[in-house]
PDB file of the backbone (N, CA, C, O) and the ligand in Angstrom, with CONECT records:
HET     CU  A 101       1
ATOM      1  N   MET A   1      85.971  84.924 111.821  1.00  0.00           N
ATOM      2  CA  MET A   1      85.874  86.056 112.757  1.00  0.00           C
ATOM      3  C   MET A   1      86.933  87.109 112.418  1.00  0.00           C
ATOM      4  O   MET A   1      86.623  88.292 112.277  1.00  0.00           O
ATOM      5  N   ARG A   2      88.175  86.668 112.292  1.00  0.00           N
ATOM      6  CA  ARG A   2      89.243  87.605 111.972  1.00  0.00           C
ATOM      7  C   ARG A   2      88.999  88.269 110.603  1.00  0.00           C
ATOM      8  O   ARG A   2      89.237  89.463 110.420  1.00  0.00           O
ATOM      9  N   LYS A   3      88.527  87.469 109.667  1.00  0.00           N
ATOM     10  CA  LYS A   3      88.266  87.974 108.317  1.00  0.00           C
ATOM     11  C   LYS A   3      87.195  89.075 108.342  1.00  0.00           C
ATOM     12  O   LYS A   3      87.292  90.075 107.630  1.00  0.00           O
ATOM     13  N   ALA A   4      86.183  88.864 109.173  1.00  0.00           N
ATOM     14  CA  ALA A   4      85.099  89.842 109.286  1.00  0.00           C
ATOM     15  C   ALA A   4      85.632  91.169 109.827  1.00  0.00           C
ATOM     16  O   ALA A   4      85.229  92.243 109.382  1.00  0.00           O
ATOM     17  N   LEU A   5      86.538  91.075 110.788  1.00  0.00           N
ATOM     18  CA  LEU A   5      87.123  92.293 111.364  1.00  0.00           C
ATOM     19  C   LEU A   5      87.928  93.059 110.319  1.00  0.00           C
ATOM     20  O   LEU A   5      87.855  94.285 110.240  1.00  0.00           O
ATOM     21  N   ILE A   6      88.688  92.328 109.528  1.00  0.00           N
ATOM     22  CA  ILE A   6      89.495  92.972 108.489  1.00  0.00           C
ATOM     23  C   ILE A   6      88.587  93.656 107.466  1.00  0.00           C
ATOM     24  O   ILE A   6      88.861  94.777 107.037  1.00  0.00           O
ATOM     25  N   THR A   7      87.521  92.984 107.084  1.00  0.00           N
ATOM     26  CA  THR A   7      86.581  93.556 106.121  1.00  0.00           C
ATOM     27  C   THR A   7      85.984  94.860 106.663  1.00  0.00           C
ATOM     28  O   THR A   7      85.864  95.850 105.942  1.00  0.00           O
ATOM     29  N   ALA A   8      85.618  94.839 107.930  1.00  0.00           N
ATOM     30  CA  ALA A   8      85.044  96.030 108.562  1.00  0.00           C
ATOM     31  C   ALA A   8      86.058  97.166 108.551  1.00  0.00           C
ATOM     32  O   ALA A   8      85.710  98.319 108.296  1.00  0.00           O
ATOM     33  N   PHE A   9      87.300  96.833 108.827  1.00  0.00           N
ATOM     34  CA  PHE A   9      88.347  97.854 108.860  1.00  0.00           C
ATOM     35  C   PHE A   9      88.523  98.500 107.492  1.00  0.00           C
ATOM     36  O   PHE A   9      88.650  99.721 107.390  1.00  0.00           O
ATOM     37  N   ILE A  10      88.530  97.685 106.441  1.00  0.00           N
ATOM     38  CA  ILE A  10      88.697  98.202 105.079  1.00  0.00           C
ATOM     39  C   ILE A  10      87.522  99.125 104.716  1.00  0.00           C
ATOM     40  O   ILE A  10      87.714 100.177 104.107  1.00  0.00           O
ATOM     41  N   THR A  11      86.334  98.724 105.089  1.00  0.00           N
ATOM     42  CA  THR A  11      85.151  99.534 104.792  1.00  0.00           C
ATOM     43  C   THR A  11      85.264 100.911 105.440  1.00  0.00           C
ATOM     44  O   THR A  11      84.968 101.928 104.812  1.00  0.00           O
ATOM     45  N   ILE A  12      85.696 100.934 106.705  1.00  0.00           N
ATOM     46  CA  ILE A  12      85.845 102.200 107.426  1.00  0.00           C
ATOM     47  C   ILE A  12      86.908 103.071 106.748  1.00  0.00           C
ATOM     48  O   ILE A  12      86.719 104.279 106.608  1.00  0.00           O
ATOM     49  N   SER A  13      88.024 102.466 106.328  1.00  0.00           N
ATOM     50  CA  SER A  13      89.092 103.214 105.682  1.00  0.00           C
ATOM     51  C   SER A  13      88.604 103.866 104.395  1.00  0.00           C
ATOM     52  O   SER A  13      88.919 105.025 104.127  1.00  0.00           O
ATOM     53  N   LEU A  14      87.844 103.134 103.606  1.00  0.00           N
ATOM     54  CA  LEU A  14      87.353 103.663 102.336  1.00  0.00           C
ATOM     55  C   LEU A  14      86.401 104.828 102.569  1.00  0.00           C
ATOM     56  O   LEU A  14      86.410 105.806 101.822  1.00  0.00           O
ATOM     57  N   THR A  15      85.581 104.718 103.606  1.00  0.00           N
ATOM     58  CA  THR A  15      84.631 105.784 103.930  1.00  0.00           C
ATOM     59  C   THR A  15      85.391 107.055 104.312  1.00  0.00           C
ATOM     60  O   THR A  15      85.035 108.152 103.882  1.00  0.00           O
ATOM     61  N   ALA A  16      86.434 106.897 105.119  1.00  0.00           N
ATOM     62  CA  ALA A  16      87.235 108.035 105.545  1.00  0.00           C
ATOM     63  C   ALA A  16      87.909 108.682 104.338  1.00  0.00           C
ATOM     64  O   ALA A  16      88.015 109.906 104.255  1.00  0.00           O
ATOM     65  N   PHE A  17      88.359 107.854 103.414  1.00  0.00           N
ATOM     66  CA  PHE A  17      89.015 108.353 102.208  1.00  0.00           C
ATOM     67  C   PHE A  17      88.050 109.196 101.383  1.00  0.00           C
ATOM     68  O   PHE A  17      88.401 110.280 100.917  1.00  0.00           O
ATOM     69  N   ALA A  18      86.835 108.690 101.208  1.00  0.00           N
ATOM     70  CA  ALA A  18      85.839 109.393 100.399  1.00  0.00           C
ATOM     71  C   ALA A  18      85.480 110.734 101.019  1.00  0.00           C
ATOM     72  O   ALA A  18      85.236 111.713 100.314  1.00  0.00           O
ATOM     73  N   ALA A  19      85.451 110.768 102.353  1.00  0.00           N
ATOM     74  CA  ALA A  19      85.058 111.993 103.048  1.00  0.00           C
ATOM     75  C   ALA A  19      86.095 113.096 102.883  1.00  0.00           C
ATOM     76  O   ALA A  19      85.766 114.280 102.961  1.00  0.00           O
ATOM     77  N   SER A  20      87.365 112.702 102.652  1.00  0.00           N
ATOM     78  CA  SER A  20      88.407 113.713 102.532  1.00  0.00           C
ATOM     79  C   SER A  20      88.534 114.238 101.098  1.00  0.00           C
ATOM     80  O   SER A  20      89.413 115.044 100.795  1.00  0.00           O
ATOM     81  N   GLN A  21      87.645 113.768 100.230  1.00  0.00           N
ATOM     82  CA  GLN A  21      87.731 114.195  98.834  1.00  0.00           C
ATOM     83  C   GLN A  21      86.892 115.448  98.590  1.00  0.00           C
ATOM     84  O   GLN A  21      85.807 115.607  99.150  1.00  0.00           O
ATOM     85  N   GLN A  22      87.404 116.311  97.765  1.00  0.00           N
ATOM     86  CA  GLN A  22      86.725 117.560  97.469  1.00  0.00           C
ATOM     87  C   GLN A  22      86.504 117.661  95.960  1.00  0.00           C
ATOM     88  O   GLN A  22      87.302 117.152  95.173  1.00  0.00           O
ATOM     89  N   THR A  23      85.426 118.316  95.569  1.00  0.00           N
ATOM     90  CA  THR A  23      85.142 118.502  94.145  1.00  0.00           C
ATOM     91  C   THR A  23      85.090 119.988  93.842  1.00  0.00           C
ATOM     92  O   THR A  23      84.497 120.770  94.585  1.00  0.00           O
ATOM     93  N   ILE A  24      85.723 120.364  92.738  1.00  0.00           N
ATOM     94  CA  ILE A  24      85.703 121.772  92.344  1.00  0.00           C
ATOM     95  C   ILE A  24      85.410 121.841  90.847  1.00  0.00           C
ATOM     96  O   ILE A  24      85.821 120.968  90.083  1.00  0.00           O
ATOM     97  N   VAL A  25      84.701 122.881  90.444  1.00  0.00           N
ATOM     98  CA  VAL A  25      84.432 123.104  89.016  1.00  0.00           C
ATOM     99  C   VAL A  25      85.221 124.328  88.580  1.00  0.00           C
ATOM    100  O   VAL A  25      85.117 125.400  89.177  1.00  0.00           O
ATOM    101  N   LEU A  26      86.014 124.148  87.525  1.00  0.00           N
ATOM    102  CA  LEU A  26      86.799 125.261  86.997  1.00  0.00           C
ATOM    103  C   LEU A  26      86.276 125.654  85.613  1.00  0.00           C
ATOM    104  O   LEU A  26      85.900 124.793  84.817  1.00  0.00           O
ATOM    105  N   ASP A  27      86.257 126.930  85.339  1.00  0.00           N
ATOM    106  CA  ASP A  27      85.937 127.418  83.996  1.00  0.00           C
ATOM    107  C   ASP A  27      87.224 127.447  83.188  1.00  0.00           C
ATOM    108  O   ASP A  27      88.238 127.989  83.627  1.00  0.00           O
ATOM    109  N   VAL A  28      87.167 126.860  82.006  1.00  0.00           N
ATOM    110  CA  VAL A  28      88.323 126.889  81.114  1.00  0.00           C
ATOM    111  C   VAL A  28      87.843 127.451  79.770  1.00  0.00           C
ATOM    112  O   VAL A  28      87.503 126.696  78.859  1.00  0.00           O
ATOM    113  N   PRO A  29      87.820 128.788  79.658  1.00  0.00           N
ATOM    114  CA  PRO A  29      87.169 129.412  78.505  1.00  0.00           C
ATOM    115  C   PRO A  29      87.842 129.156  77.154  1.00  0.00           C
ATOM    116  O   PRO A  29      87.164 129.165  76.127  1.00  0.00           O
ATOM    117  N   ASN A  30      89.152 128.928  77.132  1.00  0.00           N
ATOM    118  CA  ASN A  30      89.768 128.810  75.807  1.00  0.00           C
ATOM    119  C   ASN A  30      89.960 127.380  75.299  1.00  0.00           C
ATOM    120  O   ASN A  30      90.934 127.079  74.608  1.00  0.00           O
ATOM    121  N   MET A  31      89.035 126.523  75.646  1.00  0.00           N
ATOM    122  CA  MET A  31      88.965 125.189  75.020  1.00  0.00           C
ATOM    123  C   MET A  31      88.349 125.400  73.655  1.00  0.00           C
ATOM    124  O   MET A  31      87.176 125.759  73.558  1.00  0.00           O
ATOM    125  N   THR A  32      89.102 125.188  72.612  1.00  0.00           N
ATOM    126  CA  THR A  32      88.565 125.528  71.289  1.00  0.00           C
ATOM    127  C   THR A  32      88.421 124.344  70.348  1.00  0.00           C
ATOM    128  O   THR A  32      87.770 124.462  69.310  1.00  0.00           O
ATOM    129  N   CYS A  33      89.008 123.213  70.685  1.00  0.00           N
ATOM    130  CA  CYS A  33      88.839 122.051  69.824  1.00  0.00           C
ATOM    131  C   CYS A  33      88.750 120.791  70.682  1.00  0.00           C
ATOM    132  O   CYS A  33      89.103 120.816  71.861  1.00  0.00           O
ATOM    133  N   PRO A  34      88.286 119.704  70.101  1.00  0.00           N
ATOM    134  CA  PRO A  34      88.068 118.486  70.917  1.00  0.00           C
ATOM    135  C   PRO A  34      89.330 117.880  71.526  1.00  0.00           C
ATOM    136  O   PRO A  34      89.233 116.989  72.369  1.00  0.00           O
ATOM    137  N   VAL A  35      90.512 118.341  71.118  1.00  0.00           N
ATOM    138  CA  VAL A  35      91.751 117.809  71.689  1.00  0.00           C
ATOM    139  C   VAL A  35      92.095 118.520  72.999  1.00  0.00           C
ATOM    140  O   VAL A  35      92.775 117.953  73.855  1.00  0.00           O
ATOM    141  N   CYS A  36      91.631 119.745  73.154  1.00  0.00           N
ATOM    142  CA  CYS A  36      91.921 120.519  74.370  1.00  0.00           C
ATOM    143  C   CYS A  36      91.584 119.754  75.656  1.00  0.00           C
ATOM    144  O   CYS A  36      92.410 119.712  76.567  1.00  0.00           O
ATOM    145  N   PRO A  37      90.398 119.152  75.755  1.00  0.00           N
ATOM    146  CA  PRO A  37      90.073 118.446  77.006  1.00  0.00           C
ATOM    147  C   PRO A  37      91.095 117.384  77.377  1.00  0.00           C
ATOM    148  O   PRO A  37      91.334 117.149  78.562  1.00  0.00           O
ATOM    149  N   ILE A  38      91.704 116.737  76.388  1.00  0.00           N
ATOM    150  CA  ILE A  38      92.704 115.697  76.669  1.00  0.00           C
ATOM    151  C   ILE A  38      93.929 116.318  77.339  1.00  0.00           C
ATOM    152  O   ILE A  38      94.455 115.785  78.316  1.00  0.00           O
ATOM    153  N   THR A  39      94.370 117.448  76.800  1.00  0.00           N
ATOM    154  CA  THR A  39      95.523 118.162  77.355  1.00  0.00           C
ATOM    155  C   THR A  39      95.234 118.615  78.783  1.00  0.00           C
ATOM    156  O   THR A  39      96.074 118.465  79.670  1.00  0.00           O
ATOM    157  N   ILE A  40      94.056 119.163  78.997  1.00  0.00           N
ATOM    158  CA  ILE A  40      93.666 119.683  80.309  1.00  0.00           C
ATOM    159  C   ILE A  40      93.595 118.549  81.339  1.00  0.00           C
ATOM    160  O   ILE A  40      94.094 118.663  82.458  1.00  0.00           O
ATOM    161  N   LYS A  41      92.959 117.457  80.918  1.00  0.00           N
ATOM    162  CA  LYS A  41      92.833 116.294  81.791  1.00  0.00           C
ATOM    163  C   LYS A  41      94.205 115.752  82.212  1.00  0.00           C
ATOM    164  O   LYS A  41      94.438 115.447  83.382  1.00  0.00           O
ATOM    165  N   LYS A  42      95.098 115.643  81.235  1.00  0.00           N
ATOM    166  CA  LYS A  42      96.453 115.133  81.511  1.00  0.00           C
ATOM    167  C   LYS A  42      97.174 116.050  82.490  1.00  0.00           C
ATOM    168  O   LYS A  42      97.822 115.582  83.426  1.00  0.00           O
ATOM    169  N   ALA A  43      97.059 117.358  82.271  1.00  0.00           N
ATOM    170  CA  ALA A  43      97.741 118.328  83.136  1.00  0.00           C
ATOM    171  C   ALA A  43      97.225 118.217  84.568  1.00  0.00           C
ATOM    172  O   ALA A  43      98.005 118.270  85.519  1.00  0.00           O
ATOM    173  N   LEU A  44      95.911 118.062  84.718  1.00  0.00           N
ATOM    174  CA  LEU A  44      95.328 117.995  86.059  1.00  0.00           C
ATOM    175  C   LEU A  44      95.680 116.691  86.758  1.00  0.00           C
ATOM    176  O   LEU A  44      95.945 116.680  87.960  1.00  0.00           O
ATOM    177  N   LYS A  45      95.685 115.593  86.011  1.00  0.00           N
ATOM    178  CA  LYS A  45      95.966 114.300  86.637  1.00  0.00           C
ATOM    179  C   LYS A  45      97.416 114.185  87.091  1.00  0.00           C
ATOM    180  O   LYS A  45      97.756 113.319  87.898  1.00  0.00           O
ATOM    181  N   ARG A  46      98.267 115.067  86.567  1.00  0.00           N
ATOM    182  CA  ARG A  46      99.667 115.069  86.987  1.00  0.00           C
ATOM    183  C   ARG A  46      99.837 115.754  88.350  1.00  0.00           C
ATOM    184  O   ARG A  46     100.865 115.585  89.005  1.00  0.00           O
ATOM    185  N   VAL A  47      98.848 116.512  88.770  1.00  0.00           N
ATOM    186  CA  VAL A  47      98.927 117.205  90.064  1.00  0.00           C
ATOM    187  C   VAL A  47      98.734 116.185  91.186  1.00  0.00           C
ATOM    188  O   VAL A  47      97.736 115.464  91.192  1.00  0.00           O
ATOM    189  N   PRO A  48      99.683 116.109  92.150  1.00  0.00           N
ATOM    190  CA  PRO A  48      99.518 115.164  93.262  1.00  0.00           C
ATOM    191  C   PRO A  48      98.232 115.448  94.037  1.00  0.00           C
ATOM    192  O   PRO A  48      97.955 116.593  94.393  1.00  0.00           O
ATOM    193  N   GLY A  49      97.453 114.405  94.295  1.00  0.00           N
ATOM    194  CA  GLY A  49      96.221 114.557  95.056  1.00  0.00           C
ATOM    195  C   GLY A  49      94.972 114.579  94.191  1.00  0.00           C
ATOM    196  O   GLY A  49      93.856 114.464  94.698  1.00  0.00           O
ATOM    197  N   VAL A  50      95.162 114.729  92.863  1.00  0.00           N
ATOM    198  CA  VAL A  50      93.998 114.732  91.972  1.00  0.00           C
ATOM    199  C   VAL A  50      93.557 113.301  91.712  1.00  0.00           C
ATOM    200  O   VAL A  50      94.344 112.465  91.267  1.00  0.00           O
ATOM    201  N   GLU A  51      92.269 113.027  91.999  1.00  0.00           N
ATOM    202  CA  GLU A  51      91.733 111.682  91.821  1.00  0.00           C
ATOM    203  C   GLU A  51      91.115 111.527  90.434  1.00  0.00           C
ATOM    204  O   GLU A  51      91.243 110.479  89.800  1.00  0.00           O
ATOM    205  N   ASP A  52      90.446 112.578  89.971  1.00  0.00           N
ATOM    206  CA  ASP A  52      89.745 112.479  88.706  1.00  0.00           C
ATOM    207  C   ASP A  52      89.499 113.872  88.132  1.00  0.00           C
ATOM    208  O   ASP A  52      89.348 114.846  88.871  1.00  0.00           O
ATOM    209  N   ALA A  53      89.461 113.949  86.805  1.00  0.00           N
ATOM    210  CA  ALA A  53      89.160 115.210  86.139  1.00  0.00           C
ATOM    211  C   ALA A  53      88.218 114.919  84.976  1.00  0.00           C
ATOM    212  O   ALA A  53      88.530 114.113  84.099  1.00  0.00           O
ATOM    213  N   THR A  54      87.073 115.577  84.977  1.00  0.00           N
ATOM    214  CA  THR A  54      86.086 115.362  83.925  1.00  0.00           C
ATOM    215  C   THR A  54      85.829 116.680  83.202  1.00  0.00           C
ATOM    216  O   THR A  54      85.383 117.655  83.808  1.00  0.00           O
ATOM    217  N   VAL A  55      86.113 116.700  81.915  1.00  0.00           N
ATOM    218  CA  VAL A  55      85.942 117.928  81.142  1.00  0.00           C
ATOM    219  C   VAL A  55      84.582 117.932  80.460  1.00  0.00           C
ATOM    220  O   VAL A  55      84.161 116.936  79.871  1.00  0.00           O
ATOM    221  N   ASN A  56      83.897 119.082  80.551  1.00  0.00           N
ATOM    222  CA  ASN A  56      82.666 119.280  79.796  1.00  0.00           C
ATOM    223  C   ASN A  56      82.986 120.285  78.699  1.00  0.00           C
ATOM    224  O   ASN A  56      83.067 121.488  78.944  1.00  0.00           O
ATOM    225  N   TYR A  57      83.164 119.776  77.501  1.00  0.00           N
ATOM    226  CA  TYR A  57      83.607 120.625  76.383  1.00  0.00           C
ATOM    227  C   TYR A  57      82.551 121.671  76.025  1.00  0.00           C
ATOM    228  O   TYR A  57      82.902 122.812  75.727  1.00  0.00           O
ATOM    229  N   ASP A  58      81.278 121.312  76.046  1.00  0.00           N
ATOM    230  CA  ASP A  58      80.204 122.243  75.689  1.00  0.00           C
ATOM    231  C   ASP A  58      80.112 123.414  76.669  1.00  0.00           C
ATOM    232  O   ASP A  58      79.945 124.566  76.266  1.00  0.00           O
ATOM    233  N   LYS A  59      80.223 123.102  77.950  1.00  0.00           N
ATOM    234  CA  LYS A  59      80.121 124.155  78.968  1.00  0.00           C
ATOM    235  C   LYS A  59      81.466 124.826  79.244  1.00  0.00           C
ATOM    236  O   LYS A  59      81.525 125.843  79.934  1.00  0.00           O
ATOM    237  N   LYS A  60      82.542 124.256  78.705  1.00  0.00           N
ATOM    238  CA  LYS A  60      83.906 124.753  78.920  1.00  0.00           C
ATOM    239  C   LYS A  60      84.256 124.772  80.413  1.00  0.00           C
ATOM    240  O   LYS A  60      84.788 125.746  80.946  1.00  0.00           O
ATOM    241  N   THR A  61      83.934 123.661  81.046  1.00  0.00           N
ATOM    242  CA  THR A  61      84.280 123.514  82.460  1.00  0.00           C
ATOM    243  C   THR A  61      85.001 122.185  82.661  1.00  0.00           C
ATOM    244  O   THR A  61      84.924 121.280  81.830  1.00  0.00           O
ATOM    245  N   VAL A  62      85.698 122.097  83.783  1.00  0.00           N
ATOM    246  CA  VAL A  62      86.288 120.827  84.174  1.00  0.00           C
ATOM    247  C   VAL A  62      85.982 120.607  85.649  1.00  0.00           C
ATOM    248  O   VAL A  62      86.204 121.481  86.487  1.00  0.00           O
ATOM    249  N   THR A  63      85.468 119.422  85.942  1.00  0.00           N
ATOM    250  CA  THR A  63      85.158 119.051  87.319  1.00  0.00           C
ATOM    251  C   THR A  63      86.300 118.192  87.835  1.00  0.00           C
ATOM    252  O   THR A  63      86.618 117.154  87.254  1.00  0.00           O
ATOM    253  N   VAL A  64      86.914 118.626  88.927  1.00  0.00           N
ATOM    254  CA  VAL A  64      88.082 117.930  89.458  1.00  0.00           C
ATOM    255  C   VAL A  64      87.779 117.395  90.852  1.00  0.00           C
ATOM    256  O   VAL A  64      87.292 118.116  91.722  1.00  0.00           O
ATOM    257  N   LYS A  65      88.079 116.115  91.041  1.00  0.00           N
ATOM    258  CA  LYS A  65      87.987 115.511  92.371  1.00  0.00           C
ATOM    259  C   LYS A  65      89.399 115.414  92.896  1.00  0.00           C
ATOM    260  O   LYS A  65      90.280 114.860  92.239  1.00  0.00           O
ATOM    261  N   TYR A  66      89.615 115.955  94.090  1.00  0.00           N
ATOM    262  CA  TYR A  66      90.974 115.951  94.626  1.00  0.00           C
ATOM    263  C   TYR A  66      90.970 115.828  96.144  1.00  0.00           C
ATOM    264  O   TYR A  66      89.954 116.026  96.810  1.00  0.00           O
ATOM    265  N   ASP A  67      92.136 115.497  96.657  1.00  0.00           N
ATOM    266  CA  ASP A  67      92.345 115.400  98.095  1.00  0.00           C
ATOM    267  C   ASP A  67      92.836 116.767  98.577  1.00  0.00           C
ATOM    268  O   ASP A  67      93.942 117.183  98.230  1.00  0.00           O
ATOM    269  N   PRO A  68      92.023 117.468  99.374  1.00  0.00           N
ATOM    270  CA  PRO A  68      92.393 118.828  99.790  1.00  0.00           C
ATOM    271  C   PRO A  68      93.657 118.897 100.646  1.00  0.00           C
ATOM    272  O   PRO A  68      94.219 119.973 100.848  1.00  0.00           O
ATOM    273  N   GLU A  69      94.108 117.723 101.157  1.00  0.00           N
ATOM    274  CA  GLU A  69      95.344 117.731 101.942  1.00  0.00           C
ATOM    275  C   GLU A  69      96.585 117.713 101.046  1.00  0.00           C
ATOM    276  O   GLU A  69      97.688 118.041 101.484  1.00  0.00           O
ATOM    277  N   LYS A  70      96.381 117.323  99.777  1.00  0.00           N
ATOM    278  CA  LYS A  70      97.526 117.234  98.857  1.00  0.00           C
ATOM    279  C   LYS A  70      97.474 118.281  97.758  1.00  0.00           C
ATOM    280  O   LYS A  70      98.513 118.775  97.320  1.00  0.00           O
ATOM    281  N   ALA A  71      96.278 118.621  97.311  1.00  0.00           N
ATOM    282  CA  ALA A  71      96.146 119.585  96.222  1.00  0.00           C
ATOM    283  C   ALA A  71      95.272 120.749  96.675  1.00  0.00           C
ATOM    284  O   ALA A  71      94.501 120.625  97.626  1.00  0.00           O
ATOM    285  N   SER A  72      95.399 121.882  95.984  1.00  0.00           N
ATOM    286  CA  SER A  72      94.588 123.051  96.310  1.00  0.00           C
ATOM    287  C   SER A  72      94.023 123.612  95.008  1.00  0.00           C
ATOM    288  O   SER A  72      94.559 123.345  93.932  1.00  0.00           O
ATOM    289  N   PRO A  73      92.945 124.385  95.101  1.00  0.00           N
ATOM    290  CA  PRO A  73      92.401 125.005  93.891  1.00  0.00           C
ATOM    291  C   PRO A  73      93.477 125.786  93.128  1.00  0.00           C
ATOM    292  O   PRO A  73      93.502 125.772  91.897  1.00  0.00           O
ATOM    293  N   ALA A  74      94.359 126.461  93.858  1.00  0.00           N
ATOM    294  CA  ALA A  74      95.419 127.245  93.211  1.00  0.00           C
ATOM    295  C   ALA A  74      96.349 126.344  92.388  1.00  0.00           C
ATOM    296  O   ALA A  74      96.780 126.715  91.296  1.00  0.00           O
ATOM    297  N   ALA A  75      96.653 125.145  92.932  1.00  0.00           N
ATOM    298  CA  ALA A  75      97.527 124.210  92.222  1.00  0.00           C
ATOM    299  C   ALA A  75      96.842 123.687  90.951  1.00  0.00           C
ATOM    300  O   ALA A  75      97.489 123.470  89.926  1.00  0.00           O
ATOM    301  N   LEU A  76      95.529 123.492  91.041  1.00  0.00           N
ATOM    302  CA  LEU A  76      94.772 122.995  89.882  1.00  0.00           C
ATOM    303  C   LEU A  76      94.739 124.061  88.784  1.00  0.00           C
ATOM    304  O   LEU A  76      94.938 123.768  87.605  1.00  0.00           O
ATOM    305  N   ILE A  77      94.486 125.290  89.197  1.00  0.00           N
ATOM    306  CA  ILE A  77      94.439 126.401  88.239  1.00  0.00           C
ATOM    307  C   ILE A  77      95.803 126.599  87.591  1.00  0.00           C
ATOM    308  O   ILE A  77      95.901 126.864  86.392  1.00  0.00           O
ATOM    309  N   LYS A  78      96.854 126.468  88.396  1.00  0.00           N
ATOM    310  CA  LYS A  78      98.217 126.613  87.867  1.00  0.00           C
ATOM    311  C   LYS A  78      98.507 125.524  86.826  1.00  0.00           C
ATOM    312  O   LYS A  78      99.127 125.788  85.796  1.00  0.00           O
ATOM    313  N   ALA A  79      98.047 124.295  87.109  1.00  0.00           N
ATOM    314  CA  ALA A  79      98.309 123.174  86.197  1.00  0.00           C
ATOM    315  C   ALA A  79      97.678 123.407  84.822  1.00  0.00           C
ATOM    316  O   ALA A  79      98.318 123.174  83.796  1.00  0.00           O
ATOM    317  N   THR A  80      96.430 123.863  84.803  1.00  0.00           N
ATOM    318  CA  THR A  80      95.786 124.094  83.497  1.00  0.00           C
ATOM    319  C   THR A  80      96.409 125.304  82.803  1.00  0.00           C
ATOM    320  O   THR A  80      96.576 125.317  81.584  1.00  0.00           O
ATOM    321  N   THR A  81      96.750 126.317  83.597  1.00  0.00           N
ATOM    322  CA  THR A  81      97.345 127.529  83.043  1.00  0.00           C
ATOM    323  C   THR A  81      98.706 127.217  82.407  1.00  0.00           C
ATOM    324  O   THR A  81      99.018 127.698  81.317  1.00  0.00           O
ATOM    325  N   ASP A  82      99.516 126.400  83.110  1.00  0.00           N
ATOM    326  CA  ASP A  82     100.824 126.004  82.587  1.00  0.00           C
ATOM    327  C   ASP A  82     100.680 125.195  81.303  1.00  0.00           C
ATOM    328  O   ASP A  82     101.569 125.216  80.452  1.00  0.00           O
ATOM    329  N   ALA A  83      99.560 124.481  81.158  1.00  0.00           N
ATOM    330  CA  ALA A  83      99.324 123.675  79.962  1.00  0.00           C
ATOM    331  C   ALA A  83      98.755 124.532  78.823  1.00  0.00           C
ATOM    332  O   ALA A  83      98.503 124.028  77.729  1.00  0.00           O
ATOM    333  N   GLY A  84      98.556 125.825  79.086  1.00  0.00           N
ATOM    334  CA  GLY A  84      98.055 126.723  78.049  1.00  0.00           C
ATOM    335  C   GLY A  84      96.578 127.058  78.159  1.00  0.00           C
ATOM    336  O   GLY A  84      95.992 127.652  77.254  1.00  0.00           O
ATOM    337  N   PHE A  85      95.980 126.665  79.292  1.00  0.00           N
ATOM    338  CA  PHE A  85      94.552 126.912  79.471  1.00  0.00           C
ATOM    339  C   PHE A  85      94.280 127.595  80.811  1.00  0.00           C
ATOM    340  O   PHE A  85      94.003 126.931  81.810  1.00  0.00           O
ATOM    341  N   PRO A  86      94.360 128.915  80.821  1.00  0.00           N
ATOM    342  CA  PRO A  86      94.066 129.628  82.062  1.00  0.00           C
ATOM    343  C   PRO A  86      92.643 129.300  82.524  1.00  0.00           C
ATOM    344  O   PRO A  86      91.709 129.297  81.722  1.00  0.00           O
ATOM    345  N   SER A  87      92.489 129.027  83.810  1.00  0.00           N
ATOM    346  CA  SER A  87      91.174 128.662  84.331  1.00  0.00           C
ATOM    347  C   SER A  87      90.876 129.483  85.565  1.00  0.00           C
ATOM    348  O   SER A  87      91.756 130.139  86.122  1.00  0.00           O
ATOM    349  N   SER A  88      89.628 129.438  85.982  1.00  0.00           N
ATOM    350  CA  SER A  88      89.233 130.122  87.208  1.00  0.00           C
ATOM    351  C   SER A  88      88.129 129.316  87.858  1.00  0.00           C
ATOM    352  O   SER A  88      87.496 128.475  87.219  1.00  0.00           O
ATOM    353  N   THR A  89      87.905 129.580  89.136  1.00  0.00           N
ATOM    354  CA  THR A  89      86.868 128.850  89.852  1.00  0.00           C
ATOM    355  C   THR A  89      85.510 129.215  89.271  1.00  0.00           C
ATOM    356  O   THR A  89      85.195 130.391  89.087  1.00  0.00           O
ATOM    357  N   HIS A  90      84.710 128.188  88.985  1.00  0.00           N
ATOM    358  CA  HIS A  90      83.388 128.403  88.403  1.00  0.00           C
ATOM    359  C   HIS A  90      82.506 129.194  89.353  1.00  0.00           C
ATOM    360  O   HIS A  90      82.440 128.898  90.546  1.00  0.00           O
ATOM    361  N   ASN A  91      81.824 130.209  88.813  1.00  0.00           N
ATOM    362  CA  ASN A  91      80.895 131.037  89.598  1.00  0.00           C
ATOM    363  C   ASN A  91      81.572 131.887  90.656  1.00  0.00           C
ATOM    364  O   ASN A  91      80.905 132.424  91.540  1.00  0.00           O
ATOM    365  N   ALA A  92      82.900 132.019  90.577  1.00  0.00           N
ATOM    366  CA  ALA A  92      83.594 132.851  91.561  1.00  0.00           C
ATOM    367  C   ALA A  92      83.273 134.321  91.280  1.00  0.00           C
ATOM    368  O   ALA A  92      83.193 134.736  90.124  1.00  0.00           O
ATOM    369  N   PRO A  93      83.092 135.105  92.349  1.00  0.00           N
ATOM    370  CA  PRO A  93      82.816 136.523  92.130  1.00  0.00           C
ATOM    371  C   PRO A  93      84.003 137.211  91.465  1.00  0.00           C
ATOM    372  O   PRO A  93      85.154 136.936  91.804  1.00  0.00           O
ATOM    373  N   LYS A  94      83.731 138.085  90.539  1.00  0.00           N
ATOM    374  CA  LYS A  94      84.820 138.780  89.847  1.00  0.00           C
ATOM    375  C   LYS A  94      85.470 139.782  90.791  1.00  0.00           C
ATOM    376  O   LYS A  94      84.783 140.555  91.459  1.00  0.00           O
ATOM    377  N   SER A  95      86.800 139.760  90.841  1.00  0.00           N
ATOM    378  CA  SER A  95      87.477 140.676  91.748  1.00  0.00           C
ATOM    379  C   SER A  95      88.088 141.835  90.980  1.00  0.00           C
ATOM    380  O   SER A  95      88.704 142.716  91.580  1.00  0.00           O
TER     381      SER A  95
HETATM  382 CU    CU A 101      92.439 122.119  71.223  1.00  0.00          CU2+
END
């Protein structure tokens, strides 16, 4: 009985965690060789709150999963820019 309650509690916690996750796609136009995605991924994963970063070399985009309470799009863009890869929000209107 007690074990069942604990299991239920863990399930609820994981669901709440997943709900607080946000996904953003960034354009990284100056990825020019197959090593670039590794650098970009490393830079993004160093940002607190980033859960995962997936680079699409052909499309020159990176999809980032992050916790919006710890990281922000601005922090993600800064991380890639500091690593030498200026990025912007995918499909963002040009200002
Ligand atoms: Cu490169």
